[in-house]
BADOVEX-255996 format. One record per residue (C-alpha): residue number from 1; residue in three letters; x, y, z. Coordinates in nm, 2 decimals. Each point is the difference from the previous one (the first is absolute). Layout:
N
<seq->NUM type->ALA X->X Y->Y Z->Z>
...
END
This chain:
275
<seq->1 type->LEU X->8.29 Y->11.08 Z->-11.10>
<seq->2 type->ARG X->-0.14 Y->0.27 Z->0.24>
<seq->3 type->ARG X->-0.37 Y->0.03 Z->-0.03>
<seq->4 type->ALA X->-0.15 Y->0.35 Z->-0.17>
<seq->5 type->PRO X->-0.26 Y->0.18 Z->0.17>
<seq->6 type->ASP X->-0.32 Y->-0.11 Z->-0.18>
<seq->7 type->ALA X->-0.39 Y->0.12 Z->0.09>
<seq->8 type->GLU X->0.02 Y->-0.32 Z->0.29>
<seq->9 type->GLY X->0.03 Y->0.30 Z->0.27>
<seq->10 type->ASP X->0.17 Y->-0.17 Z->0.34>
<seq->11 type->ARG X->-0.09 Y->-0.35 Z->-0.11>
<seq->12 type->TRP X->0.35 Y->-0.12 Z->0.00>
<seq->13 type->LYS X->0.05 Y->0.16 Z->0.34>
<seq->14 type->ARG X->-0.29 Y->-0.14 Z->0.15>
<seq->15 type->ARG X->0.11 Y->-0.26 Z->-0.13>
<seq->16 type->ALA X->0.39 Y->0.00 Z->0.23>
<seq->17 type->GLU X->-0.16 Y->0.16 Z->0.30>
<seq->18 type->ALA X->-0.24 Y->-0.35 Z->0.02>
<seq->19 type->ASP X->0.27 Y->-0.23 Z->-0.03>
<seq->20 type->ALA X->0.23 Y->0.19 Z->0.18>
<seq->21 type->ALA X->-0.31 Y->-0.05 Z->0.27>
<seq->22 type->PHE X->0.00 Y->-0.37 Z->-0.02>
<seq->23 type->ALA X->0.40 Y->0.00 Z->0.06>
<seq->24 type->ALA X->-0.04 Y->0.17 Z->0.34>
<seq->25 type->GLY X->-0.31 Y->-0.18 Z->0.10>
<seq->26 type->ARG X->-0.28 Y->0.20 Z->-0.07>
<seq->27 type->GLU X->-0.19 Y->-0.25 Z->-0.20>
<seq->28 type->SER X->-0.30 Y->0.15 Z->0.07>
<seq->29 type->ALA X->0.09 Y->0.34 Z->-0.15>
<seq->30 type->ALA X->0.18 Y->-0.19 Z->-0.27>
<seq->31 type->VAL X->-0.31 Y->-0.17 Z->-0.10>
<seq->32 type->ALA X->-0.25 Y->0.28 Z->0.07>
<seq->33 type->ALA X->0.25 Y->0.15 Z->-0.32>
<seq->34 type->TRP X->0.01 Y->-0.30 Z->-0.24>
<seq->35 type->ARG X->-0.32 Y->-0.03 Z->0.02>
<seq->36 type->GLY X->-0.13 Y->0.34 Z->-0.10>
<seq->37 type->LEU X->0.29 Y->0.01 Z->-0.28>
<seq->38 type->GLY X->-0.19 Y->-0.36 Z->-0.14>
<seq->39 type->ALA X->-0.29 Y->0.17 Z->0.00>
<seq->40 type->GLU X->0.16 Y->0.29 Z->-0.22>
<seq->41 type->HIS X->0.24 Y->-0.24 Z->-0.20>
<seq->42 type->PRO X->-0.19 Y->-0.33 Z->-0.02>
<seq->43 type->GLU X->0.21 Y->-0.10 Z->-0.26>
<seq->44 type->ASP X->0.34 Y->-0.05 Z->0.18>
<seq->45 type->GLY X->0.03 Y->-0.30 Z->0.14>
<seq->46 type->SER X->0.27 Y->0.05 Z->0.22>
<seq->47 type->LEU X->-0.22 Y->0.29 Z->0.22>
<seq->48 type->TRP X->-0.19 Y->-0.31 Z->0.01>
<seq->49 type->TYR X->0.26 Y->-0.26 Z->0.06>
<seq->50 type->ALA X->0.18 Y->0.24 Z->0.31>
<seq->51 type->LEU X->-0.36 Y->0.00 Z->0.15>
<seq->52 type->SER X->-0.03 Y->-0.40 Z->0.01>
<seq->53 type->ARG X->0.30 Y->-0.04 Z->0.14>
<seq->54 type->ALA X->-0.12 Y->0.30 Z->0.28>
<seq->55 type->GLU X->-0.25 Y->-0.17 Z->0.07>
<seq->56 type->ALA X->0.11 Y->-0.37 Z->0.01>
<seq->57 type->LYS X->0.25 Y->0.19 Z->0.25>
<seq->58 type->SER X->-0.32 Y->0.08 Z->0.24>
<seq->59 type->GLY X->-0.16 Y->-0.35 Z->-0.03>
<seq->60 type->ARG X->-0.27 Y->0.15 Z->-0.25>
<seq->61 type->SER X->-0.04 Y->-0.29 Z->-0.18>
<seq->62 type->SER X->-0.30 Y->0.04 Z->-0.20>
<seq->63 type->ALA X->0.16 Y->0.37 Z->-0.09>
<seq->64 type->GLU X->0.28 Y->-0.12 Z->-0.09>
<seq->65 type->ALA X->-0.15 Y->-0.23 Z->-0.25>
<seq->66 type->ALA X->-0.19 Y->0.26 Z->-0.18>
<seq->67 type->ALA X->0.26 Y->0.24 Z->0.00>
<seq->68 type->LEU X->0.22 Y->-0.25 Z->-0.16>
<seq->69 type->ALA X->-0.26 Y->-0.13 Z->-0.23>
<seq->70 type->LYS X->-0.03 Y->0.39 Z->-0.14>
<seq->71 type->ALA X->0.42 Y->-0.01 Z->-0.03>
<seq->72 type->VAL X->-0.03 Y->-0.33 Z->-0.22>
<seq->73 type->ALA X->-0.31 Y->0.19 Z->-0.20>
<seq->74 type->ALA X->0.22 Y->0.26 Z->-0.11>
<seq->75 type->ASP X->0.34 Y->-0.22 Z->-0.02>
<seq->76 type->PRO X->-0.04 Y->-0.38 Z->-0.01>
<seq->77 type->VAL X->0.39 Y->-0.03 Z->0.11>
<seq->78 type->LEU X->-0.03 Y->0.13 Z->0.33>
<seq->79 type->ALA X->-0.25 Y->-0.35 Z->0.05>
<seq->80 type->ASP X->0.37 Y->-0.07 Z->0.07>
<seq->81 type->ALA X->0.18 Y->0.30 Z->0.18>
<seq->82 type->PRO X->-0.02 Y->-0.18 Z->0.38>
<seq->83 type->LEU X->0.25 Y->-0.24 Z->-0.18>
<seq->84 type->PHE X->0.21 Y->0.27 Z->-0.18>
<seq->85 type->GLU X->0.04 Y->0.18 Z->0.37>
<seq->86 type->ALA X->0.08 Y->-0.32 Z->0.13>
<seq->87 type->ASP X->0.29 Y->-0.11 Z->-0.21>
<seq->88 type->ALA X->0.15 Y->0.34 Z->0.05>
<seq->89 type->LEU X->-0.01 Y->-0.02 Z->0.34>
<seq->90 type->TRP X->0.16 Y->-0.37 Z->-0.03>
<seq->91 type->LEU X->0.27 Y->0.11 Z->-0.21>
<seq->92 type->ASN X->0.10 Y->0.28 Z->0.27>
<seq->93 type->GLN X->-0.01 Y->-0.33 Z->0.29>
<seq->94 type->ARG X->-0.28 Y->0.14 Z->0.10>
<seq->95 type->TYR X->-0.16 Y->-0.34 Z->0.06>
<seq->96 type->ALA X->-0.26 Y->0.10 Z->0.33>
<seq->97 type->ASP X->-0.13 Y->0.27 Z->-0.20>
<seq->98 type->ALA X->0.00 Y->-0.21 Z->-0.32>
<seq->99 type->LEU X->-0.19 Y->-0.28 Z->0.13>
<seq->100 type->GLY X->-0.28 Y->0.18 Z->0.07>
<seq->101 type->LEU X->-0.07 Y->0.12 Z->-0.29>
<seq->102 type->TYR X->0.06 Y->-0.33 Z->-0.19>
<seq->103 type->ARG X->-0.31 Y->-0.11 Z->0.27>
<seq->104 type->ASP X->-0.16 Y->0.30 Z->-0.18>
<seq->105 type->TYR X->0.01 Y->-0.10 Z->-0.32>
<seq->106 type->ARG X->-0.10 Y->-0.38 Z->0.05>
<seq->107 type->ARG X->-0.31 Y->0.13 Z->0.21>
<seq->108 type->LEU X->-0.03 Y->0.26 Z->-0.27>
<seq->109 type->ARG X->0.06 Y->-0.25 Z->-0.31>
<seq->110 type->PRO X->-0.09 Y->-0.33 Z->0.13>
<seq->111 type->SER X->0.01 Y->-0.10 Z->-0.38>
<seq->112 type->GLY X->0.23 Y->0.22 Z->-0.14>
<seq->113 type->PRO X->0.27 Y->-0.08 Z->-0.25>
<seq->114 type->PHE X->0.26 Y->0.01 Z->0.24>
<seq->115 type->LEU X->-0.12 Y->-0.14 Z->0.28>
<seq->116 type->VAL X->0.30 Y->-0.33 Z->0.02>
<seq->117 type->TYR X->0.24 Y->0.28 Z->-0.04>
<seq->118 type->GLY X->-0.17 Y->0.25 Z->0.27>
<seq->119 type->LEU X->-0.01 Y->-0.35 Z->0.25>
<seq->120 type->ARG X->0.38 Y->-0.07 Z->-0.08>
<seq->121 type->ARG X->0.09 Y->0.32 Z->0.08>
<seq->122 type->GLU X->-0.21 Y->-0.01 Z->0.39>
<seq->123 type->ALA X->0.22 Y->-0.31 Z->0.03>
<seq->124 type->GLY X->0.29 Y->0.19 Z->-0.06>
<seq->125 type->CYS X->-0.12 Y->0.23 Z->0.23>
<seq->126 type->LEU X->-0.11 Y->-0.19 Z->0.25>
<seq->127 type->MET X->0.36 Y->-0.21 Z->-0.01>
<seq->128 type->ARG X->0.21 Y->0.32 Z->0.01>
<seq->129 type->THR X->-0.15 Y->0.10 Z->0.31>
<seq->130 type->GLY X->0.04 Y->-0.31 Z->0.22>
<seq->131 type->ARG X->-0.41 Y->-0.12 Z->-0.09>
<seq->132 type->ALA X->0.16 Y->-0.34 Z->-0.13>
<seq->133 type->ASP X->-0.33 Y->-0.21 Z->0.12>
<seq->134 type->GLU X->-0.23 Y->0.25 Z->-0.23>
<seq->135 type->ALA X->0.22 Y->0.02 Z->-0.25>
<seq->136 type->ILE X->0.05 Y->-0.38 Z->-0.04>
<seq->137 type->ALA X->-0.44 Y->-0.02 Z->-0.03>
<seq->138 type->THR X->0.01 Y->0.28 Z->-0.21>
<seq->139 type->LEU X->0.25 Y->-0.16 Z->-0.27>
<seq->140 type->ARG X->-0.20 Y->-0.30 Z->0.05>
<seq->141 type->LYS X->-0.27 Y->0.18 Z->-0.12>
<seq->142 type->VAL X->0.22 Y->0.10 Z->-0.30>
<seq->143 type->ILE X->0.08 Y->-0.34 Z->-0.12>
<seq->144 type->ALA X->-0.40 Y->-0.08 Z->0.05>
<seq->145 type->LEU X->-0.04 Y->0.25 Z->-0.31>
<seq->146 type->ALA X->0.32 Y->-0.02 Z->-0.14>
<seq->147 type->PRO X->0.12 Y->-0.43 Z->0.03>
<seq->148 type->ASP X->0.34 Y->0.11 Z->-0.31>
<seq->149 type->HIS X->0.10 Y->0.31 Z->0.18>
<seq->150 type->GLY X->0.42 Y->-0.11 Z->0.14>
<seq->151 type->ASP X->0.04 Y->0.28 Z->0.17>
<seq->152 type->THR X->-0.29 Y->-0.08 Z->0.21>
<seq->153 type->ARG X->0.07 Y->-0.32 Z->0.08>
<seq->154 type->LEU X->0.40 Y->0.12 Z->0.08>
<seq->155 type->ASP X->-0.14 Y->0.23 Z->0.24>
<seq->156 type->LEU X->-0.21 Y->-0.24 Z->0.20>
<seq->157 type->GLY X->0.29 Y->-0.22 Z->0.00>
<seq->158 type->LEU X->0.23 Y->0.19 Z->0.17>
<seq->159 type->LEU X->-0.23 Y->0.17 Z->0.27>
<seq->160 type->LEU X->-0.07 Y->-0.40 Z->0.05>
<seq->161 type->ARG X->0.33 Y->-0.08 Z->0.05>
<seq->162 type->GLU X->0.05 Y->0.25 Z->0.26>
<seq->163 type->ARG X->-0.31 Y->-0.14 Z->0.15>
<seq->164 type->GLY X->0.15 Y->-0.36 Z->0.05>
<seq->165 type->ASP X->-0.22 Y->-0.15 Z->-0.26>
<seq->166 type->LEU X->0.30 Y->-0.13 Z->-0.25>
<seq->167 type->ASN X->-0.20 Y->-0.26 Z->-0.15>
<seq->168 type->GLY X->-0.28 Y->0.27 Z->-0.05>
<seq->169 type->ALA X->0.26 Y->0.24 Z->-0.19>
<seq->170 type->ILE X->0.19 Y->-0.28 Z->-0.20>
<seq->171 type->ALA X->-0.40 Y->-0.08 Z->-0.16>
<seq->172 type->GLN X->0.01 Y->0.35 Z->-0.07>
<seq->173 type->PHE X->0.31 Y->0.05 Z->-0.15>
<seq->174 type->LEU X->-0.01 Y->-0.31 Z->-0.21>
<seq->175 type->LEU X->-0.33 Y->0.14 Z->-0.13>
<seq->176 type->ALA X->0.19 Y->0.34 Z->-0.11>
<seq->177 type->ARG X->0.25 Y->-0.20 Z->-0.12>
<seq->178 type->LYS X->-0.21 Y->-0.18 Z->-0.24>
<seq->179 type->ILE X->-0.18 Y->0.30 Z->-0.10>
<seq->180 type->LEU X->0.34 Y->0.20 Z->-0.13>
<seq->181 type->PRO X->0.22 Y->-0.29 Z->0.01>
<seq->182 type->ASP X->0.31 Y->0.20 Z->-0.11>
<seq->183 type->LEU X->0.00 Y->0.25 Z->0.27>
<seq->184 type->ALA X->0.28 Y->0.00 Z->0.23>
<seq->185 type->THR X->-0.15 Y->0.16 Z->0.32>
<seq->186 type->TYR X->-0.31 Y->-0.31 Z->0.00>
<seq->187 type->SER X->0.36 Y->-0.26 Z->0.01>
<seq->188 type->MET X->0.13 Y->0.20 Z->0.23>
<seq->189 type->ALA X->-0.24 Y->0.02 Z->0.30>
<seq->190 type->LEU X->-0.14 Y->-0.39 Z->-0.08>
<seq->191 type->GLY X->0.40 Y->-0.08 Z->0.04>
<seq->192 type->THR X->0.08 Y->0.17 Z->0.33>
<seq->193 type->THR X->-0.28 Y->-0.13 Z->0.13>
<seq->194 type->TYR X->0.04 Y->-0.33 Z->-0.08>
<seq->195 type->ALA X->0.34 Y->0.03 Z->0.20>
<seq->196 type->ARG X->-0.17 Y->0.15 Z->0.32>
<seq->197 type->GLU X->-0.20 Y->-0.39 Z->0.01>
<seq->198 type->ASN X->0.36 Y->-0.19 Z->-0.09>
<seq->199 type->ARG X->-0.11 Y->-0.05 Z->-0.34>
<seq->200 type->LEU X->0.36 Y->0.04 Z->-0.15>
<seq->201 type->GLY X->-0.05 Y->-0.17 Z->-0.33>
<seq->202 type->GLU X->-0.31 Y->0.15 Z->-0.03>
<seq->203 type->ALA X->0.16 Y->0.33 Z->0.11>
<seq->204 type->VAL X->0.30 Y->-0.04 Z->-0.24>
<seq->205 type->ASP X->-0.23 Y->-0.04 Z->-0.28>
<seq->206 type->ALA X->-0.23 Y->0.28 Z->0.04>
<seq->207 type->LEU X->0.32 Y->0.18 Z->0.02>
<seq->208 type->GLU X->0.18 Y->-0.11 Z->-0.30>
<seq->209 type->VAL X->-0.33 Y->0.13 Z->-0.19>
<seq->210 type->ALA X->0.04 Y->0.34 Z->0.10>
<seq->211 type->VAL X->0.35 Y->0.02 Z->-0.07>
<seq->212 type->SER X->-0.04 Y->-0.10 Z->-0.34>
<seq->213 type->ARG X->-0.31 Y->0.23 Z->-0.05>
<seq->214 type->ARG X->0.19 Y->0.31 Z->0.16>
<seq->215 type->PRO X->0.40 Y->-0.07 Z->0.00>
<seq->216 type->SER X->0.10 Y->0.34 Z->0.10>
<seq->217 type->TRP X->-0.21 Y->-0.02 Z->0.36>
<seq->218 type->ALA X->0.29 Y->-0.02 Z->0.29>
<seq->219 type->GLN X->-0.28 Y->-0.13 Z->0.24>
<seq->220 type->ALA X->-0.13 Y->-0.27 Z->-0.18>
<seq->221 type->GLN X->0.41 Y->-0.07 Z->-0.12>
<seq->222 type->VAL X->0.08 Y->0.03 Z->0.40>
<seq->223 type->ASN X->-0.30 Y->-0.22 Z->0.12>
<seq->224 type->LEU X->0.07 Y->-0.28 Z->-0.23>
<seq->225 type->GLY X->0.39 Y->-0.04 Z->0.05>
<seq->226 type->LEU X->-0.13 Y->-0.01 Z->0.37>
<seq->227 type->LEU X->-0.22 Y->-0.29 Z->-0.03>
<seq->228 type->LEU X->0.24 Y->-0.19 Z->-0.19>
<seq->229 type->ALA X->0.26 Y->0.06 Z->0.24>
<seq->230 type->GLU X->-0.24 Y->-0.16 Z->0.29>
<seq->231 type->ALA X->-0.09 Y->-0.26 Z->-0.26>
<seq->232 type->GLY X->0.36 Y->-0.11 Z->-0.04>
<seq->233 type->ARG X->0.12 Y->0.13 Z->-0.31>
<seq->234 type->PRO X->0.24 Y->0.28 Z->0.09>
<seq->235 type->VAL X->0.14 Y->0.02 Z->-0.33>
<seq->236 type->ASP X->-0.32 Y->0.05 Z->-0.21>
<seq->237 type->ALA X->-0.09 Y->0.27 Z->0.33>
<seq->238 type->ALA X->0.31 Y->0.21 Z->-0.11>
<seq->239 type->THR X->-0.13 Y->0.04 Z->-0.35>
<seq->240 type->HIS X->-0.31 Y->0.17 Z->0.17>
<seq->241 type->LEU X->0.19 Y->0.17 Z->0.19>
<seq->242 type->ASN X->0.31 Y->0.11 Z->-0.18>
<seq->243 type->ALA X->-0.31 Y->0.12 Z->-0.28>
<seq->244 type->ALA X->-0.13 Y->0.20 Z->0.35>
<seq->245 type->SER X->0.30 Y->0.14 Z->0.04>
<seq->246 type->MET X->0.06 Y->0.14 Z->-0.33>
<seq->247 type->LEU X->-0.35 Y->0.15 Z->-0.04>
<seq->248 type->GLU X->0.07 Y->0.10 Z->0.39>
<seq->249 type->PRO X->0.33 Y->0.08 Z->0.09>
<seq->250 type->GLY X->-0.02 Y->0.14 Z->0.32>
<seq->251 type->ASP X->-0.23 Y->-0.23 Z->0.16>
<seq->252 type->PRO X->0.12 Y->-0.09 Z->0.35>
<seq->253 type->GLN X->-0.19 Y->-0.32 Z->0.02>
<seq->254 type->ILE X->0.11 Y->-0.10 Z->-0.29>
<seq->255 type->ALA X->0.39 Y->0.03 Z->0.03>
<seq->256 type->ARG X->-0.03 Y->-0.16 Z->0.31>
<seq->257 type->ARG X->-0.16 Y->-0.31 Z->-0.18>
<seq->258 type->LEU X->0.21 Y->-0.01 Z->-0.26>
<seq->259 type->LEU X->0.28 Y->0.02 Z->0.32>
<seq->260 type->ARG X->-0.10 Y->-0.36 Z->0.14>
<seq->261 type->LEU X->0.00 Y->-0.13 Z->-0.37>
<seq->262 type->ARG X->0.34 Y->0.15 Z->-0.06>
<seq->263 type->GLN X->0.08 Y->-0.22 Z->0.34>
<seq->264 type->GLN X->-0.14 Y->-0.24 Z->-0.09>
<seq->265 type->GLY X->0.22 Y->-0.12 Z->-0.33>
<seq->266 type->ILE X->-0.28 Y->0.20 Z->-0.24>
<seq->267 type->THR X->0.13 Y->0.22 Z->-0.26>
<seq->268 type->THR X->-0.17 Y->0.32 Z->-0.06>
<seq->269 type->THR X->0.04 Y->0.23 Z->-0.30>
<seq->270 type->GLU X->0.22 Y->0.29 Z->0.03>
<seq->271 type->VAL X->-0.20 Y->0.28 Z->0.08>
<seq->272 type->ALA X->-0.23 Y->-0.21 Z->0.21>
<seq->273 type->ALA X->0.30 Y->-0.06 Z->0.18>
<seq->274 type->ARG X->0.12 Y->0.42 Z->0.03>
<seq->275 type->PRO X->-0.08 Y->0.16 Z->0.37>
END
């Protein structure tokens, strides 16, 4: 809806000018404008919140805290506004920018209701910006606060596996699967990690669980089929590779594996045998 002219004079024009000044890097001008508007309209929490962000960017922590306190007094939902802003950046894949706001939120709300959520997002930003060691440390903080969150243990396990700590990864995947035994993703991660350690029997068992929980997952069918072939069970391997081929009929990796089985005299399905 278009705002009709009212008795507030040029309030909204001044607000727009302050916002534009801040966006253009003229922070001192924006701060002065927001302070003036806040004094005239102390009930407008958004003005105080905008001022708090400007003070934060300028490194004036006490002024930031004072402005934020006024913002929250006017509108309590603004206590969690940095988290909302960070999530908007996350959704637009601006992970480096989001990381700063998630950390701001934790600094401003060290005992806030979304602390664990924000920490998980921090770890996600670190993972996506190539800072694996910091991500591992942050995920451990999340686990200390929320030990029964399976996806956090999955993420930690995947990072440990990338670092070569297969035993540490397996321990996390086992705990994740204990928390949510029906989630195929956890069994898939466990099975593929067992395979890296050449623990074929345990790998097959874990991947069979993954396939039973999610039979339409082509990659799980492929991984199980490849392991069964390696374990000397070509007929069982064909069953799962046939299923994978019908789920992903154009996949060349699956086609090559099925061709090798046919060359060994193993029957594949008609659909799977098509080029």
